[in-house]
C-alpha positions as CSV (number, residue, x, y, z in Angstrom):
1,M,20.5,31.9,70.5
2,T,23.8,33.7,70.4
3,K,24.3,37.3,71.1
4,I,26.5,39.2,68.3
5,D,27.6,42.8,68.8
6,F,27.4,44.5,65.4
7,G,29.2,47.9,66.3
8,G,26.9,48.3,69.2
9,V,23.6,46.8,68.0
10,V,23.3,43.5,69.5
11,E,21.6,40.7,67.6
12,D,20.5,37.2,68.4
13,V,21.5,34.9,66.0
14,V,21.5,31.1,65.4
15,T,24.7,29.0,65.0
16,R,25.4,25.4,65.0
17,D,26.5,25.5,68.7
18,E,23.2,25.8,69.7
19,F,21.4,23.9,66.7
20,P,24.1,21.4,65.3
21,L,23.3,19.2,62.5
22,E,22.2,16.3,64.7
23,K,19.5,18.5,66.1
24,A,18.4,19.2,62.5
25,R,18.0,15.7,61.6
26,E,16.1,14.8,64.6
27,V,13.6,17.6,63.9
28,L,13.2,16.7,60.4
29,E,13.4,12.7,60.9
30,D,9.7,12.2,60.0
31,E,9.3,14.8,57.4
32,V,9.4,14.7,53.6
33,V,10.6,17.7,52.1
34,A,9.4,18.4,48.5
35,V,11.5,20.9,46.6
36,L,9.3,22.6,44.1
37,G,11.4,24.2,41.3
38,Y,14.8,23.1,40.0
39,G,16.3,26.2,38.7
40,V,18.4,28.6,40.7
41,Q,18.0,27.6,44.3
42,G,16.3,24.2,44.3
43,P,19.2,22.2,43.1
44,A,21.4,23.5,45.6
45,Q,19.0,23.4,48.5
46,A,17.9,19.7,47.6
47,L,21.2,18.4,47.2
48,N,22.6,19.8,50.3
49,M,19.6,18.5,52.4
50,A,19.8,15.1,50.9
51,D,23.5,15.1,51.6
52,N,22.6,15.8,55.1
53,D,20.3,12.8,55.2
54,V,16.8,14.6,55.1
55,Q,14.1,12.8,53.0
56,V,13.8,15.1,49.8
57,I,11.6,14.8,46.5
58,I,11.5,17.0,43.5
59,G,8.3,18.6,42.2
60,G,8.4,19.7,38.8
61,S,6.7,19.0,35.2
62,P,8.0,17.0,32.4
63,Q,6.8,19.5,29.9
64,R,9.4,21.9,31.5
65,S,12.2,19.5,30.1
66,R,15.2,21.8,31.0
67,S,14.4,21.7,34.6
68,W,13.0,18.0,34.9
69,E,16.0,16.7,32.7
70,K,18.5,18.5,34.8
71,A,16.8,17.1,38.1
72,Q,17.5,13.6,36.4
73,A,20.8,14.3,35.6
74,D,21.5,15.1,39.4
75,G,20.1,11.7,40.3
76,W,16.5,12.3,41.1
77,V,14.3,9.5,39.7
78,P,10.9,9.8,38.3
79,G,8.3,8.1,40.2
80,E,10.7,7.6,43.0
81,T,12.4,11.1,44.3
82,L,11.0,13.2,41.2
83,F,7.2,14.0,40.7
84,R,4.7,16.3,39.1
85,W,3.9,19.1,41.2
86,E,0.6,18.2,42.6
87,E,2.0,14.5,43.8
88,A,5.0,15.9,45.3
89,V,2.9,18.2,47.4
90,E,0.6,15.4,48.2
91,R,3.6,13.5,49.4
92,A,5.4,16.1,51.4
93,T,5.2,17.5,54.9
94,V,7.2,20.2,53.9
95,V,7.0,22.4,50.9
96,Q,9.9,24.2,49.8
97,Y,8.3,26.6,47.4
98,L,11.3,27.4,45.3
99,V,10.1,28.3,41.5
100,S,10.4,31.7,40.3
101,D,8.5,34.7,41.9
102,A,6.2,34.9,38.9
103,G,6.2,31.1,38.7
104,Q,4.8,31.1,42.2
105,M,2.0,33.2,41.1
106,A,1.3,30.9,38.1
107,L,1.6,27.6,39.9
108,W,0.1,28.3,43.4
109,P,-3.9,27.6,42.2
110,R,-2.5,24.0,41.3
111,I,-0.7,23.3,44.6
112,E,-2.6,25.2,47.2
113,P,-5.4,22.4,47.2
114,H,-2.8,19.8,48.0
115,V,-1.2,21.3,51.0
116,S,-2.6,19.2,54.0
117,E,-3.1,20.3,57.6
118,G,0.0,20.8,59.7
119,D,2.6,20.8,56.6
120,A,5.1,23.7,56.5
121,L,5.2,26.1,53.4
122,C,8.7,27.2,53.2
123,F,9.7,30.2,51.0
124,S,13.4,31.6,50.2
125,H,11.9,35.0,49.3
126,G,9.0,36.8,51.0
127,F,7.9,38.1,47.6
128,S,4.7,35.9,46.9
129,V,3.3,36.2,50.7
130,V,4.1,39.9,51.1
131,Y,2.7,41.2,47.9
132,N,-0.1,38.6,47.8
133,D,-2.5,41.5,46.8
134,Q,-0.7,41.0,43.3
135,T,0.1,37.3,43.4
136,A,-2.9,35.9,45.2
137,V,-0.2,33.5,47.1
138,I,-2.5,33.3,50.3
139,P,-1.3,30.3,52.3
140,P,-3.8,28.2,54.4
141,N,-4.5,28.9,58.1
142,S,-3.6,25.4,58.9
143,A,0.0,25.2,57.5
144,D,3.2,26.5,59.1
145,V,4.4,29.3,57.0
146,I,8.1,29.9,57.2
147,L,11.4,31.4,55.3
148,V,15.0,30.4,55.0
149,A,16.6,32.7,52.6
150,P,20.4,32.1,51.8
151,K,22.4,35.1,51.0
152,G,23.9,33.9,47.8
153,S,23.0,32.5,44.6
154,G,22.1,28.8,44.3
155,T,25.5,28.0,42.9
156,S,27.2,29.4,45.9
157,V,25.0,27.8,48.2
158,R,26.0,24.5,46.9
159,R,29.7,25.4,46.5
160,N,30.2,26.7,49.7
161,F,28.4,23.6,51.2
162,L,30.7,21.2,49.4
163,T,33.8,23.2,50.8
164,G,32.4,23.2,54.5
165,S,32.0,27.1,54.6
166,G,28.3,27.6,54.3
167,I,26.3,30.5,53.3
168,N,24.7,32.8,56.0
169,A,20.7,32.7,55.8
170,S,17.8,34.7,57.4
171,Y,14.9,32.9,58.5
172,A,11.3,34.0,59.6
173,V,8.1,32.5,61.2
174,H,5.3,34.1,59.3
175,Q,2.6,31.4,60.6
176,D,2.9,29.1,63.5
177,Y,0.1,26.6,63.1
178,T,1.7,23.6,64.6
179,G,3.7,25.1,67.4
180,R,6.7,23.7,65.5
181,A,7.3,26.3,63.1
182,R,10.6,27.8,64.4
183,E,12.4,24.4,65.0
184,R,11.1,23.5,61.5
185,V,12.8,26.4,59.9
186,L,15.7,26.4,61.8
187,A,16.4,22.8,61.1
188,L,15.8,23.5,57.2
189,G,18.2,26.4,57.5
190,V,20.8,23.9,59.0
191,A,20.2,21.2,56.5
192,I,20.7,23.7,53.5
193,G,24.2,24.4,55.1
194,S,23.7,27.9,56.4
195,G,26.6,29.2,58.3
196,Y,24.4,31.0,60.8
197,L,20.8,32.1,60.7
198,F,19.5,35.7,61.5
199,P,16.0,36.4,62.3
200,T,14.0,38.5,60.2
201,T,10.3,39.2,58.8
202,F,8.9,38.0,55.3
203,E,8.6,41.8,54.7
204,K,11.9,42.7,55.8
205,E,13.4,39.9,53.9
206,V,11.7,41.1,50.7
207,Y,12.4,44.7,51.1
208,S,16.1,44.2,51.7
209,D,16.3,41.8,49.0
210,L,14.8,43.7,46.3
211,T,16.7,46.5,47.1
212,G,20.1,44.6,47.6
213,E,19.9,43.2,43.9
214,R,18.9,46.2,42.3
215,G,21.5,48.1,44.4
216,V,24.9,47.2,45.3
217,L,24.9,43.2,44.6
218,M,23.9,43.8,41.2
219,G,22.4,46.7,39.4
220,A,24.5,49.7,41.0
221,L,27.5,47.3,40.7
222,A,27.1,46.8,37.0
223,G,26.3,50.5,36.5
224,I,29.0,52.0,38.5
225,M,31.7,49.5,36.6
226,E,30.3,50.7,33.1
227,A,30.4,54.3,34.1
228,Q,34.1,54.2,35.3
229,Y,35.0,51.9,32.3
230,E,33.5,54.2,29.7
231,T,35.1,57.3,31.2
232,L,38.6,55.9,31.1
233,R,38.0,54.7,27.5
234,E,36.6,58.1,26.5
235,H,40.0,59.5,27.9
236,G,42.1,57.2,25.8
237,H,42.8,54.3,28.0
238,S,42.9,51.0,26.4
239,P,40.4,48.3,27.1
240,S,42.7,46.0,29.0
241,E,43.7,49.0,31.5
242,A,40.0,50.2,31.8
243,F,38.9,46.6,32.6
244,N,41.6,45.8,34.9
245,E,41.3,49.2,37.0
246,T,37.4,48.8,37.1
247,V,36.8,45.0,37.4
248,E,39.8,42.7,37.8
249,E,41.5,44.3,40.7
250,L,38.2,44.7,42.5
251,T,37.2,40.9,42.0
252,Q,40.5,39.3,42.1
253,S,42.1,41.1,44.9
254,L,40.5,44.2,46.9
255,I,36.8,42.3,47.5
256,R,38.7,39.2,48.7
257,L,40.6,41.6,51.4
258,V,37.2,43.0,52.3
259,A,35.8,39.6,52.8
260,E,38.7,38.5,55.0
261,N,38.7,41.5,57.5
262,G,36.7,44.3,56.5
263,M,36.8,47.5,54.3
264,D,39.3,49.2,56.7
265,W,41.4,46.3,56.6
266,M,41.6,46.8,52.9
267,Y,42.2,50.2,52.9
268,A,45.3,49.6,55.4
269,N,46.6,47.1,52.8
270,C,46.8,49.5,49.8
271,S,49.0,52.3,49.0
272,T,48.7,55.8,51.1
273,T,47.7,57.2,47.7
274,A,44.7,54.7,47.1
275,Q,43.7,55.1,50.8
276,R,43.7,59.0,50.8
277,G,41.7,59.3,47.5
278,A,39.4,56.6,48.4
279,L,38.6,58.0,51.7
280,D,38.0,61.5,50.3
281,W,35.8,60.3,47.4
282,R,33.8,57.6,49.3
283,H,31.6,60.5,50.9
284,R,30.9,62.2,47.4
285,F,29.7,58.5,46.0
286,R,27.7,58.0,49.2
287,E,25.9,61.5,48.9
288,A,25.4,61.2,45.2
289,V,23.7,57.8,45.4
290,E,21.8,57.9,48.7
291,P,18.7,59.7,46.8
292,V,18.6,57.1,44.3
293,F,18.5,54.1,47.1
294,D,15.9,56.2,48.9
295,E,13.6,56.1,45.5
296,L,14.5,52.5,45.1
297,Y,13.5,51.6,48.6
298,Q,10.4,53.2,48.4
299,S,9.6,51.7,45.0
300,V,10.1,48.3,46.5
301,V,7.8,48.9,49.6
302,D,5.0,50.5,47.4
303,G,4.9,47.3,45.3
304,E,6.1,49.1,42.1
305,E,9.0,46.7,41.6
306,T,6.8,43.6,42.0
307,A,4.5,44.8,39.3
308,I,7.3,45.2,37.0
309,V,8.8,41.9,37.8
310,L,5.4,39.8,37.5
311,E,4.6,41.5,34.1
312,A,7.8,41.0,32.7
313,N,8.5,37.5,33.9
314,S,5.3,36.3,33.0
315,A,5.3,37.4,29.3
316,A,5.6,34.6,26.8
317,D,8.8,35.9,25.3
318,Y,10.4,36.9,28.4
319,R,13.4,34.4,28.2
320,E,14.0,35.6,24.7
321,R,14.1,39.2,25.7
322,L,16.3,38.3,28.7
323,E,18.7,36.5,26.4
324,E,19.1,39.7,24.3
325,E,19.6,41.7,27.3
326,L,22.3,39.4,28.5
327,R,23.8,39.0,25.0
328,E,24.0,42.9,24.7
329,M,25.9,42.8,28.1
330,R,28.0,40.2,27.5
331,E,29.0,41.3,23.8
332,S,29.8,44.9,25.2
333,E,33.3,45.8,25.0
334,M,33.8,45.8,28.5
335,W,32.7,42.4,28.9
336,Q,34.4,41.3,25.8
337,A,37.8,42.7,27.4
338,G,36.9,40.9,30.5
339,A,36.7,37.3,28.7
340,A,40.1,38.3,27.2
341,V,41.4,39.1,30.6
342,R,39.8,36.0,32.3
343,S,41.7,33.7,29.8
344,L,45.1,35.2,30.6
345,R,44.6,34.5,34.4
346,P,47.6,32.5,35.8
347,E,45.1,29.4,36.5
348,N,44.4,29.2,32.8
349,W,48.0,28.7,31.7
350,E,49.1,25.2,30.7
């Protein structure tokens, strides 16, 4: 373990220094990893592990033609490395359960009987296990139950792997039946390309993840952008000006400075006018949204958000309703302006 000082709080994290790829390969040498689900995280984790010489097979259904065809397009071969759900679980010693949260609930009765003694059930989200009163996903006592949760989308997990940078991930051991659960989970984390691994629990992972997605990472970010854009437009600013001041400068300049050296460094590399205004208004925004975050976190812990997700995502017309919501966002003036601005970026010039 490597001790890292996070501003006075010391955490133990696992880096490639103490758990190199060679060690991960040794731990997983006799394992067969079945990746169930080929939607968001599945392709990235499966391809990364295969590129790192781990034995990987994919579980799916020919009836779910989109993901089945996507898997074949990526080189997985039916009957060799691509199998129906149940057969994939039968063949595996490690089951990466990466279908959607609602999908995990629906699929669990079919795959649970095929989990063998000593297998490892690996999740990338604590959702199904933590809220098993709603999902009925209760792992057998005779299996390791572990978690590796990359802190990024599947697209980023694969892209960063190919560029050699990796994505940080959390890990957890929920049940250690074999006595090997910790080395298994760390090996899987390294094999999927994690930059470093930090410990958590299934509960803490899902509480932070659901709060983050609904908050800063997606929900709050989109809402704040919309509010600022609309305010500028209502006061006569053009779409180009409003979008550039709201989104483009953030994503193409400022957030990159934050990623490089932190928020203070980004502030230090902006004008003194920007510095002063940002420092003054920062506290106002924090005070305004803290009650919303408190309400959000409690909704996550109480299972209210889980109930909403499971009901909505299990509906027969979920994809149609989702596309309508995304279409509304895509066709809004702000994101139409965004499409126009992106087309004018220098990298798009001939």
